[in-house]
C-alpha positions in Angstrom: 24.3 27.9 -14.2 23.0 24.4 -13.4 23.6 23.0 -10.0 25.3 19.5 -9.8 22.7 16.8 -8.9 23.1 15.4 -5.4 22.9 11.5 -5.5 23.5 9.5 -2.4 23.3 5.7 -1.8 19.7 5.9 -0.7 18.6 7.4 -4.1 20.8 4.9 -6.0 19.0 2.1 -4.2 15.6 3.5 -4.9 16.5 3.9 -8.6 17.8 0.3 -8.8 14.5 -0.9 -7.2 12.5 0.7 -9.9 14.6 -0.5 -12.8 14.9 -4.1 -11.5 12.3 -6.4 -13.1 11.2 -3.8 -15.6 10.9 -5.6 -19.0 9.2 -2.8 -21.0 8.8 0.8 -19.8 10.6 3.7 -18.4 11.9 5.2 -15.2 11.9 9.0 -14.9 13.9 10.9 -12.3 12.6 14.4 -11.3 15.2 16.9 -10.2 14.5 20.3 -8.5 17.3 22.7 -7.5 19.9 20.0 -8.0 18.2 17.4 -5.8 16.3 14.3 -6.8 12.7 14.7 -5.5 10.8 12.0 -7.3 11.1 8.7 -9.2 8.4 7.7 -11.7 8.0 4.2 -13.1 5.8 3.5 -16.1 5.6 -0.2 -16.9 4.2 -1.5 -20.2 2.9 -5.0 -20.7 2.9 -6.7 -24.1 0.3 -9.3 -24.8 1.0 -10.2 -28.5 2.2 -13.7 -29.3 5.6 -12.5 -30.6 6.4 -10.9 -27.3 5.4 -14.0 -25.3 7.4 -16.3 -27.5 10.5 -14.0 -27.1 10.1 -14.0 -23.4 9.8 -17.7 -23.1 12.9 -18.2 -25.2 14.9 -15.8 -23.0 13.6 -17.6 -19.9 14.6 -20.9 -21.4 18.1 -19.6 -22.2 18.5 -18.1 -18.7 17.4 -21.3 -16.9 19.9 -23.4 -19.0 22.8 -21.1 -18.1 22.0 -21.3 -14.3 
């Protein structure tokens, strides 16, 4: 039977650090014996014109709502 995963505030903070600011990519959490032992972050960057246009539009909307 699987052990319940132990997650404390320190790990929640580390996970949040890896997710914050990630526009495209993934965050993988590695668990051994019911304990988090590693966090992996893979970031992807898109350089096509469509992705740039969409990002500029989002930034424009965000700056207007602030």
